[in-house]
RODRENFI-860206 format. One record per residue (C-alpha): x, y, z; residue number from 1. Coordinates in pm, whole numbers, plus 50000, padded with zeros to 5 digits. Last residue first. Example, Ala and Ser with C-alpha at 12.3 -4.5 7.8 and 13.67 -1.06 7.14 Angstrom:
RODRENFI-860206
51367  49894  50714  2
51230  49550  50780  1
END
This chain:
RODRENFI-860206
38067  19735  53683  995
38002  19416  53494  994
38306  19187  53462  993
38130  18920  53670  992
37821  18942  53453  991
38008  18905  53122  990
38206  18604  53240  989
37902  18439  53396  988
37676  18474  53088  987
37330  18622  53148  986
37069  18439  52943  985
36877  18322  53250  984
36835  18683  53366  983
36676  18785  53037  982
36440  18490  53058  981
36349  18594  53414  980
36288  18953  53303  979
36059  18825  53023  978
35862  18586  53245  977
35804  18810  53546  976
35500  18986  53408  975
35357  18670  53255  974
35406  18469  53574  973
35257  18742  53790  972
34963  18788  53554  971
34893  18413  53571  970
34905  18420  53950  969
34684  18730  53971  968
34432  18588  53725  967
34414  18258  53916  966
34364  18434  54249  965
34099  18667  54107  964
33917  18372  53950  963
33918  18194  54285  962
33782  18501  54456  961
33505  18527  54198  960
33414  18162  54245  959
33425  18187  54622  958
33190  18481  54632  957
33179  18500  55012  956
32838  18434  55167  955
32831  18563  55523  954
32479  18543  55655  953
32177  18774  55666  952
31850  18587  55715  951
31802  18738  56063  950
31821  19092  55927  949
31482  19214  56051  948
31606  19271  56402  947
31975  19369  56409  946
32219  19096  56510  945
32278  19017  56143  944
32447  19355  56094  943
32717  19285  56354  942
32778  18933  56226  941
32791  19058  55867  940
33050  19323  55951  939
33261  19090  56166  938
33252  18820  55896  937
33364  19077  55638  936
33658  19170  55862  935
33759  18804  55897  934
33716  18741  55524  933
33927  19045  55433  932
34209  18941  55667  931
34214  18593  55512  930
34207  18734  55157  929
34489  18979  55230  928
34702  18700  55381  927
34645  18477  55076  926
34696  18749  54814  925
35003  18907  54974  924
35175  18575  55033  923
35076  18452  54689  922
35228  18755  54518  921
35557  18767  54709  920
35619  18392  54679  919
35508  18395  54315  918
35761  18668  54237  917
36046  18478  54405  916
35941  18152  54241  915
35955  18316  53897  914
36295  18475  53960  913
36446  18148  54082  912
36281  17956  53796  911
36478  18164  53544  910
36804  18105  53728  909
36729  17732  53742  908
36654  17721  53369  907
36989  17889  53291  906
37175  17629  53497  905
37322  17710  53834  904
37670  17554  53857  903
37894  17779  54066  902
37961  18019  53777  901
37589  18056  53695  900
37518  18158  54052  899
37812  18400  54051  898
37689  18560  53729  897
37340  18597  53872  896
37485  18774  54176  895
37679  19003  53945  894
37362  19096  53757  893
37162  19147  54073  892
37070  19512  54019  891
37017  19472  53645  890
36797  19161  53671  889
36632  19306  53980  888
36528  19612  53779  887
36303  19417  53546  886
36162  19200  53824  885
36092  19491  54056  884
35932  19707  53785  883
35718  19421  53654  882
35623  19320  54005  881
35509  19676  54075  880
35312  19681  53750  879
35137  19359  53856  878
35048  19521  54186  877
34924  19837  54017  876
34709  19625  53785  875
34579  19453  54096  874
34487  19797  54229  873
34263  19840  53927  872
34053  19577  54099  871
33902  19849  54314  870
33719  19992  54015  869
33628  19643  53902  868
33493  19576  54249  867
33290  19896  54235  866
33149  19805  53895  865
33076  19452  54007  864
32879  19586  54300  863
32693  19835  54080  862
32595  19554  53849  861
32493  19338  54142  860
32280  19615  54290  859
32111  19680  53955  858
32038  19311  53914  857
31903  19293  54269  856
31666  19583  54204  855
31561  19452  53863  854
31503  19103  53998  853
31306  19240  54291  852
31086  19444  54061  851
31031  19134  53847  850
30969  18920  54154  849
30716  19173  54276  848
30523  19161  53951  847
30450  19514  53836  846
30125  19693  53763  845
30071  20045  53630  844
29704  20138  53625  843
29603  20448  53431  842
29239  20406  53530  841
29137  20376  53162  840
29393  20096  53129  839
29228  19897  53406  838
29180  19568  53223  837
29504  19595  53024  836
29716  19690  53325  835
29557  19412  53532  834
29615  19153  53260  833
29981  19252  53232  832
30026  19217  53610  831
29852  18876  53603  830
30095  18758  53335  829
30390  18872  53549  828
30241  18707  53859  827
30212  18367  53679  826
29933  18166  53840  825
30025  17817  53960  824
29944  17883  54323  823
29697  18173  54342  822
29817  18531  54320  821
29840  18783  54603  820
29764  19138  54489  819
29878  19469  54640  818
29717  19799  54543  817
29829  20162  54554  816
29566  20435  54502  815
29368  20397  54824  814
29152  20700  54914  813
29331  20951  55139  812
29278  21243  54898  811
28906  21181  54931  810
28900  21303  55291  809
29179  21367  55541  808
28958  21226  55817  807
29020  20874  55668  806
29389  20882  55764  805
29342  20679  56083  804
29088  20450  55920  803
29350  20349  55665  802
29581  20232  55941  801
29930  20386  55967  800
30247  20407  55763  799
30497  20695  55772  798
30724  20687  55468  797
30917  20435  55261  796
30708  20124  55197  795
30765  20102  54821  794
31136  20146  54896  793
31160  19774  54972  792
31169  19619  55323  791
31509  19455  55378  790
31625  19748  55592  789
31366  19654  55852  788
31066  19873  55934  787
31073  20089  56247  786
30792  20029  56497  785
30572  20198  56760  784
30538  20551  56619  783
30256  20748  56778  782
30036  20969  56562  781
29880  21312  56595  780
29703  21414  56275  779
29691  21775  56155  778
29453  21917  55895  777
29599  22181  55662  776
29368  22068  55381  775
29621  22042  55099  774
29951  21981  55280  773
29810  21741  55537  772
29999  21786  55864  771
30152  21495  56052  770
30257  21529  56416  769
30475  21270  56590  768
30469  21088  56924  767
30751  20835  56975  766
30684  20506  57155  765
30981  20428  57386  764
31254  20234  57214  763
31378  19878  57174  762
31698  19674  57149  761
31895  19967  57007  760
32072  19934  56668  759
31827  20167  56492  758
31917  20443  56733  757
31714  20630  56995  756
31608  20980  57100  755
31560  21128  56755  754
31321  21071  56468  753
31372  21196  56114  752
31224  21414  55842  751
31486  21574  55616  750
31403  21314  55354  749
31545  21022  55155  748
31891  20993  55310  747
32091  20699  55179  746
32269  20450  55408  745
32641  20464  55320  744
32789  20248  55594  743
32624  20411  55893  742
32685  20228  56220  741
32543  20436  56503  740
32223  20480  56312  739
31964  20756  56312  738
31599  20672  56234  737
31395  20790  55935  736
31574  20572  55680  735
31448  20256  55854  734
31089  20328  55750  733
30818  20440  55990  732
30537  20271  56185  731
30208  20416  56309  730
29955  20415  56592  729
29676  20674  56583  728
29385  20433  56551  727
29432  20117  56759  726
29316  19799  56584  725
29523  19792  56266  724
29837  19952  56408  723
29820  19719  56711  722
29785  19414  56489  721
30088  19523  56284  720
30298  19572  56597  719
30195  19240  56751  718
30278  19064  56424  717
30632  19197  56438  716
30677  19044  56782  715
30713  19131  57150  714
30558  19475  57153  713
30589  19628  57500  712
30883  19853  57427  711
30870  19990  57075  710
31000  19772  56795  709
31330  19771  56606  708
31439  19646  56265  707
31087  19544  56175  706
30940  19283  55942  705
30722  19291  55632  704
30503  18980  55624  703
30177  19153  55541  702
29854  18962  55608  701
29648  19148  55868  700
29798  19493  55811  699
29730  19469  55437  698
29380  19327  55466  697
29281  19594  55718  696
29376  19883  55490  695
29707  20066  55509  694
29725  20448  55489  693
30063  20578  55382  692
30193  20923  55473  691
30476  21087  55282  690
30740  21339  55382  689
30812  21711  55378  688
30956  21844  55703  687
30773  22044  55969  686
30973  22284  56184  685
31027  22285  56557  684
31049  21972  56767  683
30825  21886  57062  682
30640  21613  56879  681
30852  21468  56596  680
30777  21637  56269  679
30573  21579  55957  678
30459  21753  55642  677
30241  21551  55411  676
30222  21408  55060  675
29959  21135  55064  674
29964  20771  54956  673
29679  20530  55017  672
29725  20155  55040  671
29495  19873  54943  670
29512  19495  54986  669
29382  19225  54752  668
29385  18849  54813  667
29343  18527  54614  666
29395  18650  54261  665
29413  18380  53989  664
29057  18276  54072  663
28935  18612  53944  662
29046  18525  53591  661
29101  18867  53438  660
29033  18952  53073  659
28751  19197  53135  658
28709  19352  53482  657
28370  19281  53641  656
28478  19087  53951  655
28803  19281  53968  654
28622  19613  54006  653
28423  19483  54302  652
28739  19368  54477  651
28910  19698  54391  650
28644  19919  54544  649
28718  20293  54505  648
28926  20275  54189  647
29085  20612  54115  646
29065  20802  53784  645
29247  21135  53821  644
29476  20996  54095  643
29608  20747  53836  642
29622  20390  53958  641
29906  20199  54121  640
29997  19833  54116  639
30179  19566  54317  638
30190  19199  54229  637
30303  18893  54428  636
30210  18976  54786  635
30339  18838  55120  634
30568  19130  55197  633
30698  19125  54843  632
31065  19178  54925  631
31075  18938  55220  630
30885  18665  55035  629
31092  18714  54720  628
31426  18693  54898  627
31716  18861  54722  626
31761  19115  55001  625
31973  18871  55203  624
32168  18766  54893  623
32237  19131  54812  622
32359  19183  55168  621
32594  18884  55148  620
32729  18991  54809  619
32794  19341  54938  618
32983  19205  55239  617
33186  18938  55057  616
33262  19149  54748  615
33377  19458  54934  614
33571  19278  55206  613
33738  19048  54953  612
33826  19323  54706  611
33960  19552  54974  610
34177  19282  55129  609
34301  19185  54782  608
34416  19541  54715  607
34585  19593  55048  606
34756  19252  55049  605
34893  19308  54701  604
35050  19638  54803  603
35158  19504  55142  602
35350  19226  54968  601
35523  19485  54751  600
35601  19718  55040  599
35723  19430  55256  598
35953  19303  54982  597
36108  19646  54931  596
36154  19698  55302  595
36280  19348  55364  594
36552  19343  55099  593
36757  19040  55220  592
36450  18835  55309  591
36314  18890  54956  590
36650  18762  54818  589
36666  18450  55039  588
36328  18319  54925  587
36434  18265  54563  586
36779  18132  54663  585
36634  17866  54895  584
36363  17769  54646  583
36602  17737  54353  582
36865  17552  54558  581
36605  17297  54676  580
36427  17245  54344  579
36710  17081  54146  578
36850  16861  54424  577
36498  16760  54522  576
36475  16647  54885  575
36447  17005  55009  574
36121  17068  54826  573
35867  17010  55107  572
36085  17071  55412  571
36252  17352  55218  570
35913  17515  55168  569
35839  17495  55539  568
36179  17634  55629  567
36133  17924  55387  566
35793  17999  55534  565
35948  18001  55881  564
36219  18232  55752  563
35941  18468  55643  562
35882  18558  56006  561
35998  18919  56005  560
35834  18991  55670  559
35505  18818  55748  558
35449  18976  56090  557
35541  19325  55969  556
35320  19291  55663  555
35027  19176  55876  554
35048  19484  56095  553
35070  19731  55805  552
34793  19553  55614  551
34572  19560  55920  550
34633  19930  55971  549
34548  20019  55611  548
34236  19805  55615  547
34124  19939  55951  546
34149  20298  55825  545
33956  20236  55504  544
33711  20007  55678  543
33640  20268  55946  542
33580  20524  55668  541
33264  20330  55587  540
33102  20452  55906  539
33095  20359  56272  538
32952  20527  56578  537
33029  20417  56934  536
32733  20454  57172  535
32917  20286  57456  534
33296  20295  57406  533
33464  19976  57535  532
33149  19768  57499  531
33093  19909  57149  530
33451  19817  57057  529
33389  19459  57173  528
33057  19447  56987  527
33239  19519  56662  526
33430  19191  56674  525
33806  19239  56718  524
34012  19241  56398  523
34176  19581  56450  522
34320  19503  56795  521
34427  19150  56705  520
34608  19257  56390  519
34780  19555  56555  518
34898  19334  56842  517
35026  19072  56600  516
35229  19338  56420  515
35373  19478  56742  514
35469  19135  56874  513
35625  19036  56540  512
35803  19370  56507  511
35980  19342  56839  510
36049  18970  56834  509
36215  18991  56492  508
36421  19297  56585  507
36545  19131  56903  506
36443  19254  57247  505
36686  19454  57459  504
36446  19650  57681  503
36478  19957  57459  502
36399  19738  57160  501
36083  19625  57336  500
35988  19988  57407  499
36082  20114  57061  498
35835  19871  56899  497
35584  19857  57186  496
35477  20215  57109  495
35318  20066  56798  494
35058  19912  57028  493
34964  20251  57170  492
34945  20388  56817  491
34712  20104  56717  490
34483  20172  57011  489
34460  20539  56917  488
34393  20469  56549  487
34118  20218  56628  486
33953  20447  56884  485
33988  20755  56664  484
33821  20578  56371  483
33544  20439  56593  482
33440  20791  56690  481
33208  20832  56989  480
33317  21201  57004  479
33415  21213  57370  478
33513  20853  57411  477
33703  20866  57081  476
33883  21181  57199  475
34025  20990  57496  474
34143  20712  57263  473
34311  20964  57034  472
34486  21132  57327  471
34610  20798  57454  470
34758  20720  57113  469
34933  21058  57094  468
35082  21026  57442  467
35188  20664  57390  466
35358  20754  57060  465
35533  21057  57209  464
35662  20870  57515  463
35779  20562  57325  462
35959  20771  57061  461
36131  20978  57332  460
36248  20662  57503  459
36394  20519  57182  458
36590  20842  57130  457
36724  20826  57485  456
36838  20471  57426  455
37051  20591  57137  454
36966  20479  56789  453
37199  20279  56575  452
37141  20289  56201  451
37195  19962  56025  450
37485  19942  55778  449
37369  19963  55413  448
37456  19637  55243  447
37776  19641  55036  446
37809  19769  54680  445
38171  19883  54745  444
38085  20241  54645  443
37753  20228  54835  442
37905  20082  55150  441
38177  20349  55157  440
37935  20634  55092  439
37672  20531  55348  438
37337  20636  55207  437
37071  20890  55297  436
36988  20996  54942  435
36742  20707  54914  434
36520  20853  55185  433
36516  21210  55052  432
36430  21082  54705  431
36148  20868  54841  430
35999  21161  55032  429
36030  21395  54733  428
35888  21134  54495  427
35590  21079  54724  426
35511  21450  54719  425
35563  21463  54342  424
35314  21180  54294  423
35048  21352  54498  422
35110  21693  54339  421
35105  21564  53982  420
34801  21340  54030  419
34611  21612  54215  418
34687  21860  53936  417
34586  21621  53658  416
34266  21523  53841  415
34177  21887  53911  414
34254  22003  53556  413
34059  21723  53392  412
33768  21777  53629  411
33774  22150  53551  410
33767  22077  53176  409
33433  21905  53220  408
33312  21566  53106  407
32959  21505  52979  406
32780  21187  52884  405
32405  21213  52924  404
32255  20889  53053  403
31885  20851  52980  402
31693  20802  53304  401
31498  20480  53329  400
31122  20479  53283  399
31126  20192  53036  398
31454  20003  53028  397
31825  20038  53072  396
31961  19976  53421  395
32224  19718  53331  394
32337  19894  53014  393
32339  20231  53187  392
32553  20092  53469  391
32811  19952  53227  390
32802  20273  53023  389
32866  20468  53342  388
33177  20261  53410  387
33302  20307  53053  386
33254  20682  53069  385
33444  20689  53400  384
33726  20493  53237  383
33758  20758  52965  382
33792  21021  53237  381
34061  20811  53399  380
34239  20754  53067  379
34270  21131  53014  378
34383  21200  53371  377
34624  20906  53371  376
34791  21008  53044  375
34849  21365  53160  374
34947  21258  53512  373
35192  20993  53384  372
35372  21242  53159  371
35390  21501  53435  370
35513  21250  53693  369
35775  21071  53481  368
35948  21404  53410  367
35887  21516  53767  366
36050  21198  53899  365
36363  21243  53689  364
36407  21600  53805  363
36320  21497  54162  362
36576  21216  54153  361
36851  21453  54046  360
36736  21714  54300  359
36759  21462  54584  358
37112  21379  54479  357
37189  21751  54488  356
37039  21780  54835  355
37271  21504  54950  354
37581  21687  54836  353
37808  21583  54553  352
38172  21603  54663  351
38367  21332  54482  350
38262  21062  54731  349
37894  21160  54704  348
37903  21103  54330  347
38081  20771  54378  346
37814  20661  54627  345
37541  20773  54390  344
37686  20566  54104  343
37727  20265  54331  342
37369  20296  54447  341
37233  20340  54099  340
37025  20021  54085  339
36928  20044  54450  338
36822  20407  54401  337
36608  20320  54101  336
36451  20039  54299  335
36370  20274  54589  334
36232  20515  54332  333
35994  20263  54184  332
35900  20122  54522  331
35783  20461  54644  330
35573  20511  54334  329
35428  20161  54381  328
35345  20231  54744  327
35163  20549  54639  326
34971  20349  54379  325
34864  20099  54645  324
34739  20391  54851  323
34550  20517  54544  322
34392  20174  54514  321
34293  20169  54879  320
34158  20523  54868  319
33957  20436  54556  318
33663  20325  54765  317
33658  20663  54935  316
33693  20848  54605  315
33427  20630  54447  314
33183  20705  54727  313
33265  21075  54746  312
33232  21115  54368  311
32901  20931  54372  310
32773  21165  54643  309
32916  21474  54470  308
32726  21385  54152  307
32412  21321  54353  306
32449  21650  54536  305
32509  21842  54212  304
32197  21695  54055  303
31998  21764  54370  302
32103  22128  54355  301
31989  22144  53993  300
31653  21994  54085  299
31607  22226  54381  298
31685  22528  54165  297
31445  22422  53891  296
31162  22317  54123  295
31155  22625  54341  294
30804  22534  54468  293
30564  22814  54551  292
30276  22669  54752  291
29910  22768  54768  290
29679  22841  55060  289
29529  23144  54885  288
29663  23392  55139  287
29996  23212  55144  286
30017  23236  54765  285
29973  23613  54762  284
30212  23694  55047  283
30469  23436  54917  282
30502  23580  54566  281
30778  23837  54634  280
30979  23602  54857  279
30956  23321  54603  278
31070  23551  54320  277
31375  23686  54504  276
31475  23342  54626  275
31446  23200  54273  274
31676  23454  54109  273
31964  23210  54055  272
31722  22963  53893  271
31709  23187  53585  270
32077  23115  53522  269
32011  22762  53400  268
31721  22782  53152  267
31827  23131  53049  266
31783  23453  53242  265
31490  23641  53391  264
31261  23404  53577  263
30993  23172  53436  262
30683  23095  53643  261
30435  22816  53570  260
30100  22824  53751  259
29952  22488  53842  258
29658  22251  53807  257
29414  22478  53628  256
29039  22497  53664  255
28816  22648  53395  254
28589  22347  53377  253
28762  22041  53515  252
28620  21784  53272  251
28954  21623  53194  250
28918  21653  52816  249
28747  21992  52842  248
29027  22130  53058  247
29285  21975  52824  246
29135  22152  52520  245
29129  22486  52704  244
29496  22455  52800  243
29617  22395  52445  242
29772  22053  52372  241
30086  21846  52435  240
30094  21471  52502  239
30398  21353  52699  238
30643  21062  52727  237
30939  21091  52963  236
31149  21379  53095  235
30842  21504  53277  234
30673  21830  53374  233
30615  21927  53011  232
30903  22173  53024  231
31134  22082  52737  230
30968  22007  52403  229
31073  21820  52090  228
30786  21735  51858  227
30606  21452  51680  226
30328  21613  51477  225
29949  21608  51438  224
29876  21287  51629  223
29499  21244  51617  222
29285  21234  51930  221
29010  20998  52039  220
28841  21044  52374  219
28757  20803  52653  218
28601  20904  52981  217
28657  20846  53353  216
28849  21173  53385  215
29110  21050  53141  214
29157  20760  52899  213
29298  20880  52566  212
29256  20666  52253  211
29512  20776  51995  210
29470  20790  51618  209
29786  20791  51410  208
29832  21075  51158  207
30184  21160  51264  206
30360  20850  51400  205
30309  20626  51705  204
30496  20327  51838  203
30336  20417  52174  202
30658  20430  52376  201
30855  20574  52084  200
30598  20846  52015  199
30579  20921  52386  198
30956  20976  52401  197
30957  21190  52084  196
30696  21432  52214  195
30341  21393  52090  194
30134  21685  51964  193
29757  21670  51975  192
29461  21693  51741  191
29086  21665  51798  190
29017  22026  51700  189
29303  22169  51496  188
29641  22239  51652  187
29803  22570  51555  186
29714  22705  51903  185
29987  22489  52055  184
30257  22665  51855  183
30524  22537  51616  182
30878  22631  51514  181
31026  22382  51265  180
31344  22190  51361  179
31275  21848  51205  178
31179  21703  51545  177
30920  21980  51570  176
30978  22275  51800  175
30727  22407  52050  174
30638  22748  52191  173
30344  22732  52432  172
30559  22800  52739  171
30638  23146  52605  170
30271  23226  52645  169
30005  23259  52374  168
29928  22886  52372  167
29829  22897  52741  166
29926  22559  52886  165
29868  22188  52848  164
30071  21885  52940  163
29923  21533  52957  162
30191  21304  53097  161
30168  20940  52991  160
30099  20660  53239  159
29913  20345  53137  158
30090  20319  52798  157
29922  20106  52537  156
30030  19975  52196  155
29739  19863  51977  154
29955  19961  51673  153
29676  20152  51496  152
29456  20252  51790  151
29755  20377  51989  150
29647  20362  52353  149
29687  20632  52618  148
29648  20642  52997  147
29669  20976  53177  146
29905  21149  53421  145
29855  21520  53468  144
30042  21843  53391  143
29797  22132  53352  142
29913  22488  53304  141
29856  22856  53384  140
30117  23103  53254  139
30398  23331  53376  138
30690  23488  53192  137
30979  23730  53260  136
30979  23726  53638  135
31261  23915  53820  134
31065  24242  53816  133
30771  24090  54009  132
30444  24261  53907  131
30351  23987  53659  130
30379  23730  53938  129
30103  23905  54132  128
29876  23919  53827  127
29938  23551  53751  126
29861  23458  54113  125
29538  23657  54118  124
29428  23513  53781  123
29496  23157  53893  122
29291  23203  54207  121
29000  23345  54006  120
29019  23069  53745  119
28999  22810  54021  118
29304  22606  54117  117
29279  22230  54082  116
29313  22012  54390  115
29628  21805  54434  114
29660  21447  54318  113
29749  21158  54548  112
30074  20986  54469  111
30246  20984  54140  110
30437  20692  53999  109
30500  20332  54103  108
30795  20368  54336  107
30655  20662  54524  106
30988  20792  54653  105
31011  21147  54524  104
31059  21311  54861  103
30794  21553  54991  102
30864  21921  54932  101
30669  21911  54606  100
30399  22122  54770  99
30046  22073  54646  98
29794  22350  54583  97
30009  22483  54301  96
30271  22740  54207  95
30564  22607  54005  94
30896  22786  53996  93
31182  22800  53741  92
30997  22695  53427  91
31201  22754  53109  90
31236  22380  53047  89
31097  22196  53351  88
31135  21826  53274  87
31402  21847  53005  86
31602  22092  53217  85
31578  21862  53521  84
31673  21555  53315  83
31971  21746  53180  82
32076  21832  53534  81
32035  21468  53638  80
32257  21351  53352  79
32505  21634  53408  78
32549  21539  53774  77
32585  21169  53691  76
32836  21242  53415  75
33044  21484  53621  74
33050  21255  53927  73
33176  20968  53712  72
33440  21196  53562  71
33564  21299  53906  70
33590  20936  54021  69
33760  20839  53695  68
34010  21125  53729  67
34113  21025  54083  66
34157  20659  53987  65
34353  20750  53673  64
34580  20981  53868  63
34677  20689  54090  62
34713  20464  53786  61
34949  20705  53610  60
35248  20611  53821  59
35240  20245  53722  58
35216  20308  53350  57
35482  20580  53371  56
35716  20338  53548  55
35651  20054  53305  54
35695  20281  53001  53
36017  20424  53144  52
36148  20070  53201  51
36092  19993  52834  50
36241  20324  52728  49
36572  20276  52906  48
36813  20531  52759  47
36543  20787  52678  46
36411  20811  53033  45
36758  20762  53183  44
36875  21102  53061  43
36628  21282  53286  42
36827  21298  53610  41
37180  21333  53473  40
37062  21610  53241  39
36896  21795  53530  38
37201  21752  53751  37
37418  21902  53479  36
37174  22186  53420  35
37173  22301  53780  34
37042  22659  53765  33
36814  22591  53472  32
36691  22273  53638  31
36635  22452  53968  30
36427  22715  53789  29
36230  22441  53613  28
36160  22269  53946  27
36037  22599  54091  26
35822  22661  53785  25
35682  22308  53810  24
35575  22377  54165  23
35432  22720  54085  22
35236  22585  53789  21
35114  22286  53991  20
35006  22508  54279  19
34834  22746  54036  18
34639  22459  53885  17
34545  22335  54229  16
34410  22677  54324  15
34229  22734  53992  14
34079  22384  53987  13
33964  22423  54346  12
33800  22756  54267  11
33618  22603  53971  10
33517  22298  54174  9
33367  22501  54458  8
33484  22337  54783  7
33247  22122  54995  6
33442  21800  54922  5
33406  21881  54551  4
33145  22140  54454  3
32980  22259  54131  2
32940  21924  53961  1
END
């Protein structure tokens, strides 16, 4: 990756690294100046190694989340970059009659082929490129898809790239798999080189005879060597041969498909001179009607964008876990302060200043911090490798990108620096808070007396909070921001806290009313917010903000009403003379330390809320998409043929095709695919996109639905009938229309419509202009429908009737085919028969249920990966319980001694600690799950109201949630078990003498 949040990664690493160095230098200077305080601060690490391990383990999780997100982005970016280098090699620009500006979204391979350049055109372009100082090599080439069969193994591949170029050029240099330097002109007549990928796909070895199907003819070639070559126009299988041999094989005379241009520099740095080369070549190519495509630079930019996209997604998702980590850090130092309260009170009594106490905690915190950041950064990068391996395992198969594992030093530095600075910031705040103690109460180990605020202070808090909340709400109307609306309303509600106290309300009443208000405000159905602010826009960040606010509100309600829970438990267990004292004592301690208890409950609540919302919503959407009829659009098999060998009449071809039972196929529909440039009428600038021509059979029988229809069309069928019968009408995919609620919808092209949103009830028909890249002809179309989100990527683009695109000539001939199979016929078997029968046409056929299964399987794998990433927060929660339980034994040693002295048995003491931990854990888990289900229901309800999503319903993964609950409970018991055993073994005499 080159950028992180829009900032160059190298620059960010340098800045953060300097900040860490300066920060640690300041701490070191303070340590040198105050050596006694430094020794007092860090001595506890060696004295209590077990606790140190728990603290470091908890602190490192925040860094681990950051590092794993950065590592994931690194690997994805490097994988795509490697794929780009493998595809283009030394080629930086490609000059051809077809622009590659259109998005790469043809799910079955290439679309329509571009015309071949004549020898004269190629010569003019090569001469012009030779005069550009920034160009170091230029050569003509052919890169076309053909079908190949290994005569020995009988293995067939319907789509293998045939690459050919001038053997005398730099592009003709090849290396064998054993490392020998080879050239294309060393091939004898009837020989070809195979790259390693093609050799694997065809189970081929040197000396094997291949049957090549191209240009409507068959030709036999012998494999001379298996080679390694970057630049064949693919990162998959390829045949390599001299240009003249390929021209004869394809029957194109002296025509060439493209001109390859290599800039000065290596395979990476050459792309930096692309603008200079494109500008110099444009006069010549424009005259000839050709395009200069900066393929290398665009590919590298796309790699960085994809890496940054994954980083942004994981960083956003990890916000909840990082927040839980921040709470854990805060809890750690609050516990440390509680444990050393008497010591700090004595220190203050003999003259130690507050700032010196803060320094002691900072010294200790920095020691934990640096160690945790180092371990967390390394483990985080290792975690990213594991996550990518999980995805790679799920997505492995033919045609899938090979994952290239690569982690950068800059990511390690950035994650380490962010971990150190984040943790240190929390340590400073926590240290400042714990230093504010009453000396007398601390020395006597009495509760801290409550601070009394003057009425004037309460009034100022009310005024400022109301002012800020009102400002946020006003800005939400202006910017249509859901985040500002939720934050503003919450601030207004929080103003009730000082207001009710000002009016004399009790603490319990105050925080209960405020907490309930926050819950109600942030759990309202989405349509309520949209009524309040028309045109309100929502994104995934709404969930992050709403989750944090909901957890804050729910924690206040739970903590200040826990006595009701205690009463309910006593009503159940109060009749047992053994259980009653255990339950009462176990619940009394959390009520005594409300802040600590609230932070721990909030930690669990936050993590479980995220898990439930994520799993319930993603699972519901996956279930909605996992519908074969919806995915297939009424067809069972889809196929695509090579543009070099098209099939003009599929029904006629089926009747004579060998190995196919015609009764197994009941319907056939055709679709053409053309790269075009499109724009909305009245807008400036065409954008690359694709145009699909649908034949009458497709428009008559498809079941694909629409998210929104133009005014006047009352049903999906009415739209399809209008497209079929009225030339010039068209529909577009859902990615081409803006959304008010955008929860990570991908962008597939710069083309888009304006003037309405996908969530609207209808829209006025939108005129658009579509320009054919090859012929320059322009079609004027009118969009009357937007396809539903459940429609697969195979329909991405602008779709219209086949007769509408007929004026574009042979390029508009159908190349994508849909087949409906008869009842009882196996679509996967039919797909194999089609590929075998039309091998010489390069047909690739796929059963729709197989494609659907792969798509759903990939979605589920990614969903589980995200949930596992979020589930790290449960580790933080368990670590928090471990810290609290371990330190509670020390902090409450005298209390334990008193309990044992008045008759508590060792088993009762142990059960007290276990029940206390279970109370905290179960409260957080249950409340978090309930909040998550309500929010998930709101999301699904809002999405289900959109046309085309009628089959969407909330389907929580009850089994997964149950497993999570069981794992959390078991982990809580295991974490608390050792501290509880230690507490039960405390002798009264020893505990009561403890100072």
